[in-house]
All heavy atoms as an XYZ file, in Angstrom:
699
protein
N     134.017    125.526    117.739
C     132.695    126.095    117.605
C     131.631    125.191    118.228
O     130.842    125.636    119.035
C     132.406    126.358    116.131
C     131.090    126.981    115.892
S     130.948    127.364    114.146
C     129.335    127.986    114.127
N     131.608    123.917    117.822
C     130.636    122.971    118.375
C     131.308    122.032    119.365
O     131.007    120.848    119.417
C     129.989    122.147    117.251
C     129.135    122.969    116.342
C     129.535    123.248    115.049
C     127.927    123.460    116.792
C     128.744    124.001    114.215
C     127.131    124.217    115.950
C     127.542    124.494    114.659
N     132.156    122.546    120.130
C     132.939    121.739    121.039
C     132.081    121.066    122.096
O     132.235    119.884    122.372
C     133.975    122.646    121.708
C     135.184    121.938    122.113
C     136.241    122.942    122.428
N     137.003    122.418    123.552
C     137.904    123.074    124.194
N     138.158    124.324    123.878
N     138.556    122.529    125.155
N     131.191    121.777    122.699
C     130.288    121.230    123.716
C     128.844    121.297    123.214
O     127.957    121.805    123.884
C     130.409    122.019    125.016
C     131.788    121.868    125.626
O     132.383    120.805    125.518
N     132.279    122.922    126.244
N     128.629    120.765    122.033
C     127.326    120.912    121.390
C     126.229    120.115    122.093
O     125.112    120.594    122.230
C     127.416    120.486    119.934
N     126.512    118.917    122.536
C     125.463    118.078    123.124
C     125.902    117.617    124.512
O     126.671    116.685    124.668
C     125.195    116.870    122.226
C     123.937    116.082    122.537
C     122.707    116.947    122.356
C     123.842    114.878    121.628
N     125.383    118.256    125.487
C     125.705    117.917    126.870
C     124.488    117.243    127.505
O     123.382    117.313    126.970
C     126.098    119.184    127.633
C     127.397    119.775    127.130
C     127.848    120.969    127.963
O     127.255    121.218    129.027
O     128.781    121.645    127.531
N     124.662    116.603    128.649
C     123.541    115.894    129.282
C     122.328    116.777    129.580
O     121.193    116.333    129.458
C     124.148    115.353    130.575
C     125.608    115.241    130.297
C     125.917    116.347    129.342
N     122.525    118.019    129.951
C     121.364    118.850    130.255
C     120.581    119.196    128.997
O     119.382    119.444    129.054
C     121.761    120.099    131.045
C     122.637    121.076    130.312
C     123.986    121.055    130.224
C     122.194    122.215    129.588
N     124.424    122.115    129.471
C     123.325    122.859    129.083
C     120.942    122.755    129.330
C     123.255    124.001    128.303
C     120.873    123.906    128.566
C     122.025    124.513    128.060
N     121.239    119.154    127.801
C     120.511    119.331    126.543
C     119.541    118.168    126.334
O     118.404    118.357    125.887
C     121.476    119.412    125.360
C     122.274    120.663    125.303
N     123.642    120.652    125.339
C     121.907    121.962    125.212
C     124.091    121.888    125.257
N     123.041    122.713    125.184
N     120.012    116.965    126.620
C     119.153    115.785    126.481
C     117.976    115.831    127.441
O     116.855    115.432    127.088
C     119.968    114.508    126.702
C     121.040    114.226    125.645
C     121.836    112.998    126.027
C     120.409    114.058    124.288
N     118.209    116.309    128.667
C     117.108    116.432    129.631
C     116.048    117.413    129.142
O     114.841    117.157    129.270
C     117.640    116.849    130.997
C     118.441    115.790    131.747
C     119.023    116.395    133.034
C     117.562    114.618    132.077
N     116.473    118.515    128.577
C     115.519    119.487    128.033
C     114.756    118.877    126.864
O     113.532    119.040    126.745
C     116.243    120.785    127.619
C     116.760    121.505    128.853
C     115.318    121.689    126.815
C     117.618    122.705    128.542
N     115.438    118.134    126.018
C     114.796    117.481    124.884
C     113.747    116.469    125.347
O     112.625    116.420    124.820
C     115.852    116.807    124.003
C     115.334    116.137    122.749
C     114.770    117.171    121.792
C     116.442    115.344    122.090
N     114.069    115.665    126.342
C     113.127    114.684    126.892
C     111.923    115.395    127.510
O     110.768    114.976    127.316
C     113.832    113.768    127.924
C     112.834    112.948    128.704
C     114.831    112.868    127.223
N     112.141    116.481    128.212
C     111.034    117.236    128.815
C     110.111    117.806    127.752
O     108.884    117.753    127.890
C     111.589    118.351    129.698
N     110.669    118.305    126.675
C     109.843    118.840    125.586
C     109.034    117.736    124.924
O     107.843    117.907    124.626
C     110.733    119.591    124.566
C     109.962    119.924    123.303
C     111.314    120.836    125.188
N     109.643    116.583    124.703
C     108.922    115.454    124.093
C     107.777    115.011    124.988
O     106.666    114.743    124.511
C     109.898    114.295    123.794
C     109.155    113.026    123.435
C     110.846    114.690    122.681
N     108.009    114.928    126.290
C     106.940    114.541    127.221
C     105.824    115.577    127.218
O     104.636    115.229    127.252
C     107.513    114.316    128.638
C     108.363    113.042    128.656
C     106.391    114.206    129.664
C     109.095    112.814    129.956
N     106.178    116.841    127.146
C     105.148    117.877    127.112
C     104.336    117.834    125.821
O     103.128    118.051    125.825
C     105.791    119.264    127.273
C     106.257    119.534    128.684
S     107.184    121.072    128.918
C     106.400    122.226    127.856
N     104.976    117.515    124.713
C     104.268    117.474    123.426
C     103.366    116.252    123.337
O     102.187    116.354    122.993
C     105.269    117.497    122.253
C     105.927    118.865    122.174
C     104.579    117.167    120.940
C     107.040    118.946    121.145
N     103.891    115.060    123.618
C     103.137    113.826    123.425
C     102.355    113.394    124.659
O     101.401    112.640    124.544
C     104.071    112.690    122.990
C     104.651    112.902    121.625
C     105.980    113.223    121.467
C     103.866    112.775    120.507
C     106.520    113.415    120.217
C     104.388    112.966    119.243
C     105.719    113.294    119.098
N     102.764    113.781    125.817
C     102.110    113.324    127.033
C     102.676    111.994    127.473
O     103.145    111.191    126.667
N     102.634    111.735    128.753
C     103.251    110.518    129.278
C     102.452    109.266    128.946
O     102.992    108.170    128.932
C     103.427    110.635    130.788
O     102.159    110.781    131.406
N     101.158    109.397    128.668
C     100.345    108.211    128.359
C     100.575    107.712    126.941
O     100.458    106.523    126.668
C      98.869    108.531    128.552
C      98.513    108.747    130.001
C      97.043    108.990    130.169
C      96.726    109.223    131.639
N      95.306    109.441    131.869
N     100.908    108.586    126.025
C     101.089    108.183    124.630
C     102.514    107.760    124.304
O     102.763    107.201    123.248
C     100.680    109.316    123.694
C      99.201    109.580    123.684
C      98.856    110.590    122.634
C      97.357    110.847    122.613
N      97.003    111.821    121.581
N     103.450    108.022    125.176
C     104.848    107.696    124.888
C     105.099    106.200    124.694
O     105.806    105.831    123.751
C     105.767    108.267    125.966
C     106.049    109.758    125.843
C     106.925    110.225    126.993
C     106.705    110.081    124.528
N     104.555    105.286    125.508
C     104.802    103.863    125.252
C     104.246    103.399    123.904
O     104.887    102.637    123.193
C     104.096    103.157    126.407
C     104.017    104.172    127.480
C     103.875    105.489    126.783
N     103.052    103.881    123.546
C     102.483    103.508    122.251
C     103.320    104.055    121.105
O     103.531    103.374    120.097
C     101.047    104.026    122.136
C     100.119    103.359    123.134
O     100.413    102.220    123.552
O      99.100    103.991    123.489
N     103.793    105.274    121.257
C     104.627    105.883    120.229
C     105.943    105.128    120.085
O     106.394    104.867    118.963
C     104.896    107.362    120.567
O     103.645    108.028    120.770
C     105.660    108.046    119.467
N     106.544    104.751    121.186
C     107.801    103.998    121.139
C     107.585    102.622    120.520
O     108.422    102.148    119.734
C     108.383    103.867    122.544
N     106.476    101.983    120.844
C     106.161    100.665    120.281
C     105.973    100.772    118.764
O     106.482     99.948    117.995
C     104.903    100.116    120.943
C     104.668     98.652    120.705
C     103.498     98.122    121.531
N     103.737     98.297    122.957
C     102.995     99.042    123.766
N     101.951     99.684    123.309
N     103.276     99.139    125.047
N     105.240    101.783    118.313
C     105.028    101.982    116.877
C     106.340    102.282    116.165
O     106.580    101.795    115.046
C     104.024    103.104    116.654
N     107.192    103.078    116.791
C     108.491    103.382    116.206
C     109.347    102.118    116.092
O     110.011    101.891    115.080
C     109.211    104.436    117.042
C     110.569    104.891    116.531
C     110.432    105.594    115.197
C     111.223    105.809    117.544
N     109.305    101.264    117.104
C     110.048    100.004    117.063
C     109.569     99.085    115.950
O     110.367     98.475    115.234
N     108.246     98.982    115.786
C     107.700     98.158    114.706
C     108.115     98.701    113.349
O     108.483     97.938    112.451
C     106.174     98.111    114.791
C     105.647     97.217    115.870
C     104.135     97.206    115.846
C     103.563     96.357    116.966
N     102.092     96.364    116.942
N     108.055    100.012    113.199
C     108.441    100.627    111.930
C     109.909    100.363    111.624
O     110.269    100.081    110.475
C     108.184    102.128    111.973
O     106.823    102.385    112.166
N     110.749    100.452    112.635
C     112.175    100.194    112.428
C     112.434     98.743    112.037
O     113.257     98.452    111.175
C     112.973    100.557    113.684
C     112.997    102.046    113.988
S     113.703    103.025    112.668
C     115.394    102.506    112.767
N     111.704     97.804    112.672
C     111.861     96.389    112.316
C     111.422     96.133    110.882
O     112.076     95.387    110.140
C     111.054     95.506    113.268
C     111.856     95.111    114.478
C     111.104     94.112    115.341
N     110.800     94.820    116.582
C     109.607     95.048    117.074
N     108.556     94.586    116.459
N     109.441     95.718    118.182
N     110.309     96.742    110.474
C     109.820     96.567    109.107
C     110.823     97.144    108.117
O     111.144     96.519    107.097
C     108.434     97.219    108.946
C     107.393     96.433    109.727
C     108.041     97.316    107.479
C     106.042     97.123    109.823
N     111.334     98.336    108.408
C     112.320     98.961    107.526
C     113.569     98.098    107.408
O     114.095     97.890    106.309
C     112.678    100.350    108.057
C     113.706    101.125    107.249
C     113.160    101.462    105.876
C     114.123    102.372    107.995
N     114.014     97.552    108.518
C     115.212     96.712    108.526
C     115.002     95.446    107.691
O     115.860     95.064    106.891
C     115.554     96.348    109.964
C     116.878     95.671    110.151
C     117.145     95.455    111.627
C     118.455     94.787    111.886
N     118.698     94.590    113.313
N     113.850     94.810    107.855
C     113.593     93.578    107.100
C     113.421     93.868    105.608
O     113.861     93.082    104.769
C     112.360     92.858    107.648
O     111.192     93.615    107.409
N     112.798     94.986    105.269
C     112.626     95.333    103.863
C     113.961     95.658    103.197
O     114.195     95.256    102.059
C     111.667     96.514    103.715
C     110.228     96.169    104.033
C     109.641     95.151    103.083
O     109.950     95.192    101.869
O     108.883     94.290    103.559
N     114.832     96.373    103.884
C     116.132     96.674    103.293
C     116.963     95.410    103.152
O     117.661     95.235    102.150
C     116.901     97.713    104.122
O     116.999     97.275    105.477
C     116.229     99.064    104.076
N     116.859     94.498    104.116
C     117.566     93.224    104.010
C     117.029     92.417    102.824
O     117.792     91.821    102.068
C     117.419     92.423    105.298
C     118.248     91.139    105.290
C     118.140     90.385    106.603
N     118.666     91.189    107.687
C     118.063     91.332    108.864
N     116.911     90.735    109.084
N     118.600     92.051    109.808
N     115.705     92.432    102.628
C     115.109     91.707    101.511
C     115.530     92.315    100.176
O     115.780     91.591     99.208
C     113.594     91.711    101.641
N     115.624     93.644    100.130
C     116.060     94.284     98.883
C     117.512     93.944     98.567
O     117.855     93.705     97.411
C     115.884     95.803     98.988
C     114.445     96.250     98.899
S     114.221     98.012     99.115
C     115.189     98.668     97.792
N     118.359     93.897     99.601
C     119.757     93.532     99.379
C     119.859     92.088     98.904
O     120.608     91.780     97.977
C     120.564     93.710    100.659
C     120.859     95.145    100.988
C     121.675     95.253    102.267
C     121.917     96.694    102.661
N     122.642     96.799    103.931
N     119.102     91.190     99.545
C     119.124     89.784     99.143
C     118.576     89.618     97.730
O     119.091     88.842     96.930
C     118.316     88.930    100.120
C     118.966     88.857    101.491
O     120.169     89.186    101.603
O     118.263     88.475    102.460
N     117.517     90.340     97.409
C     116.911     90.250     96.086
C     117.870     90.778     95.031
O     118.001     90.203     93.957
C     115.605     91.036     96.054
C     114.800     90.756     94.807
O     114.848     89.614     94.323
O     114.130     91.685     94.313
N     118.575     91.842     95.341
C     119.557     92.390     94.405
C     120.709     91.434     94.178
O     121.193     91.282     93.060
N     121.144     90.754     95.216
C     122.236     89.789     95.079
C     121.788     88.577     94.269
O     122.553     88.048     93.461
C     122.726     89.347     96.452
N     120.552     88.141     94.452
C     120.042     87.004     93.698
C     119.830     87.364     92.233
O     120.037     86.539     91.350
C     118.730     86.509     94.305
C     118.844     85.849     95.682
C     117.460     85.486     96.206
C     119.709     84.614     95.609
N     119.399     88.583     91.946
C     119.198     88.997     90.557
C     120.509     89.023     89.791
O     120.553     88.686     88.617
C     118.537     90.381     90.492
C     117.063     90.328     90.852
O     116.495     89.215     90.844
O     116.481     91.391     91.141
N     121.582     89.438     90.443
C     122.888     89.477     89.783
C     123.419     88.068     89.552
O     124.088     87.811     88.562
C     123.879     90.265     90.618
C     123.554     91.746     90.695
C     124.477     92.480     91.652
O     125.383     91.835     92.207
O     124.283     93.680     91.850
N     123.108     87.139     90.434
C     123.659     85.795     90.343
C     122.943     84.942     89.296
O     123.554     84.101     88.663
C     123.574     85.098     91.693
N     121.658     85.160     89.085
C     120.952     84.290     88.147
C     120.665     85.033     86.842
O     120.413     86.224     86.833
C     119.697     83.740     88.810
C     118.461     84.508     88.657
C     117.346     83.859     89.403
N     116.905     84.876     90.355
C     115.838     84.832     91.058
N     115.073     83.808     91.016
N     115.509     85.804     91.855
N     120.669     84.297     85.722
C     120.417     84.931     84.427
C     118.944     85.300     84.272
O     118.089     84.877     85.040
C     120.831     83.857     83.419
C     120.676     82.577     84.165
C     120.990     82.898     85.606
N     118.661     86.055     83.229
C     117.296     86.509     82.961
C     116.417     85.302     82.620
O     116.735     84.507     81.747
C     117.313     87.490     81.791
C     116.009     88.191     81.545
C     115.679     89.178     82.647
O     116.599     89.738     83.247
O     114.483     89.378     82.896
N     115.320     85.151     83.310
C     114.410     84.028     83.088
C     113.383     84.405     82.031
O     113.010     85.564     81.875
C     113.708     83.662     84.390
N     112.906     83.370     81.311
C     111.860     83.598     80.314
C     110.530     83.794     81.025
O     110.299     83.221     82.093
C     111.776     82.394     79.386
C     113.014     82.213     78.523
C     112.858     81.039     77.575
O     111.706     80.641     77.320
O     113.869     80.528     77.118
N     109.631     84.577     80.444
C     108.329     84.766     81.095
C     107.541     83.459     81.115
O     107.647     82.624     80.223
C     107.636     85.817     80.229
C     108.374     85.827     78.935
C     109.762     85.337     79.220
N     106.777     83.281     82.151
C     105.984     82.064     82.314
C     104.847     82.057     81.301
O     104.274     83.098     80.984
C     105.421     81.988     83.729
N     104.496     80.874     80.783
C     103.380     80.807     79.834
C     102.062     81.111     80.532
O     101.936     80.977     81.738
C     103.423     79.362     79.334
C     104.134     78.613     80.401
C     105.098     79.582     81.021
N     101.083     81.518     79.752
C      99.765     81.848     80.287
C      99.049     80.612     80.795
O      99.533     79.479     80.658
N      97.881     80.790     81.376
C      97.143     79.637     81.899
C      96.693     78.722     80.771
O      96.342     79.181     79.682
C      95.948     80.271     82.617
C      95.801     81.620     81.992
C      97.173     82.034     81.572
N      96.727     77.438     81.028
C      96.319     76.456     80.027
C      94.824     76.222     80.139
O      94.285     76.012     81.215
C      97.052     75.141     80.244
C      98.533     75.269     80.059
C      99.178     73.938     80.243
N     100.631     74.075     80.201
C     101.463     73.080     80.359
N     101.017     71.876     80.578
N     102.751     73.294     80.303
N      94.166     76.236     79.005
C      92.734     75.940     78.969
C      92.471     74.952     77.857
O      93.092     75.004     76.795
C      91.896     77.208     78.720
O      92.325     77.801     77.487
C      92.065     78.211     79.853
N      91.567     74.041     78.082
C      91.176     73.078     77.058
C      90.035     73.694     76.263
O      89.015     74.074     76.827
C      90.750     71.772     77.693
N      90.161     73.812     74.931
C      89.126     74.480     74.153
C      87.795     73.732     74.137
O      86.739     74.332     74.087
C      89.727     74.569     72.756
C      90.840     73.598     72.714
C      91.287     73.386     74.130
N      87.829     72.403     74.169
C      86.592     71.631     74.108
C      86.319     70.904     75.420
O      85.872     69.763     75.427
C      86.673     70.609     72.965
C      86.792     71.293     71.610
O      86.217     72.391     71.476
O      87.444     70.742     70.715
N      86.564     71.564     76.529
C      86.339     70.936     77.827
C      84.846     70.825     78.093
O      84.091     71.763     77.834
C      86.999     71.749     78.922
N      84.399     69.673     78.576
C      82.970     69.526     78.866
C      82.584     70.392     80.066
O      83.362     70.603     80.979
C      82.813     68.035     79.194
C      84.177     67.603     79.615
C      85.147     68.467     78.857
N      81.379     70.887     80.054
C      80.904     71.694     81.166
C      80.346     70.799     82.244
O      79.890     69.689     81.978
C      79.820     72.680     80.697
O      78.744     71.922     80.138
C      80.367     73.642     79.666
N      80.374     71.261     83.441
C      79.858     70.516     84.575
C      78.341     70.682     84.607
O      77.833     71.776     84.789
C      80.479     71.030     85.862
C      80.129     70.152     87.059
O      79.548     69.063     86.846
O      80.438     70.552     88.183
N      77.602     69.610     84.428
C      76.144     69.670     84.352
C      75.518     70.008     85.702
O      74.415     70.544     85.763
C      75.597     68.339     83.845
N      76.215     69.719     86.778
C      75.648     69.977     88.102
C      75.632     71.472     88.426
O      74.814     71.921     89.220
C      76.432     69.219     89.161
N      76.507     72.227     87.815
C      76.561     73.644     88.141
C      75.729     74.501     87.208
O      75.481     75.654     87.499
C      78.019     74.148     88.109
O      78.540     73.932     86.795
C      78.863     73.450     89.144
N      75.311     73.971     86.062
C      74.498     74.768     85.157
C      73.040     74.660     85.561
O      72.553     73.608     85.953
C      74.674     74.297     83.700
O      74.324     72.912     83.624
C      76.107     74.504     83.253
N      72.321     75.766     85.459
C      70.902     75.788     85.822
C      70.078     76.016     84.564
O      70.427     76.824     83.712
C      70.623     76.903     86.819
C      71.304     76.665     88.132
C      70.916     77.704     89.098
N      71.597     77.456     90.365
C      71.296     78.017     91.491
N      70.319     78.887     91.547
N      71.952     77.742     92.589
N      68.986     75.332     84.489
C      68.081     75.506     83.351
C      66.779     76.094     83.843
O      66.343     75.855     84.969
C      67.807     74.159     82.661
O      67.256     73.258     83.621
C      69.098     73.564     82.101
N      66.137     76.851     82.987
C      64.842     77.426     83.337
C      63.766     76.691     82.570
O      63.968     76.284     81.424
C      64.802     78.921     82.981
O      65.106     79.062     81.590
C      65.813     79.700     83.801
N      62.619     76.487     83.175
C      61.547     75.773     82.458
C      61.067     76.599     81.261
O      60.955     77.820     81.322
C      60.444     75.614     83.496
C      60.866     76.385     84.699
C      62.267     76.818     84.525
N      60.803     75.918     80.162
C      60.377     76.605     78.950
C      58.863     76.608     78.773
O      58.344     77.313     77.944
C      61.017     75.936     77.710
O      60.682     74.550     77.704
C      62.510     76.123     77.753
N      58.129     75.799     79.555
C      56.685     75.730     79.376
C      55.931     76.761     80.201
O      54.720     76.788     80.212
C      56.184     74.322     79.699
C      56.475     73.921     81.130
O      57.179     74.680     81.832
O      55.993     72.860     81.553
N      56.631     77.632     80.908
C      55.998     78.678     81.672
C      55.617     78.260     83.071
O      55.155     79.061     83.871
N      55.799     77.022     83.411
C      55.476     76.559     84.768
C      56.598     76.956     85.706
O      57.766     76.820     85.391
C      55.290     75.038     84.761
N      56.241     77.444     86.857
C      57.248     77.873     87.794
C      57.633     76.773     88.776
O      58.563     76.933     89.524
C      56.766     79.110     88.550
O      55.637     78.760     89.317
N      56.880     75.691     88.764
C      57.212     74.594     89.681
C      56.526     74.722     91.023
O      56.673     73.863     91.872
N      55.721     75.759     91.240
C      55.022     75.944     92.495
C      53.571     75.464     92.340
O      52.929     75.685     91.340
C      54.988     77.437     92.895
C      56.340     77.997     93.191
N      57.004     77.751     94.357
C      57.169     78.785     92.445
C      58.157     78.368     94.345
N      58.290     79.003     93.182
N      53.068     74.800     93.370
C      51.668     74.351     93.370
C      50.816     75.327     94.143
O      51.196     75.743     95.222
C      51.552     72.973     93.974
C      52.207     71.918     93.129
C      51.933     70.580     93.720
N      52.670     69.572     92.953
C      52.705     68.310     93.277
N      52.070     67.870     94.331
N      53.365     67.467     92.551
N      49.670     75.671     93.627
C      48.759     76.575     94.316
C      47.672     75.854     95.022
O      47.173     74.884     94.758
C      48.134     77.585     93.335
C      49.179     78.550     92.834
O      50.042     78.940     93.621
O      49.112     78.897     91.642
């Protein structure tokens, strides 16, 4: 039934249709974008496989403790601003 399903002239017709749809000026950009997408997909699948292998090899880790803060830490006097209380703005007229 599908004995001669894909012959060279089928590929030529397919290439002609693609050129007619996208145009010859956009084909290099389209091919470049497709190549980048394939590289990203390949690296992500490799990372998922590596991550899955590492998860199986190492035991469950305890959650990391929260950030440490000192309750009575002195404040930095250089960064705090004070406003005058006597109503003077500091400008001379």
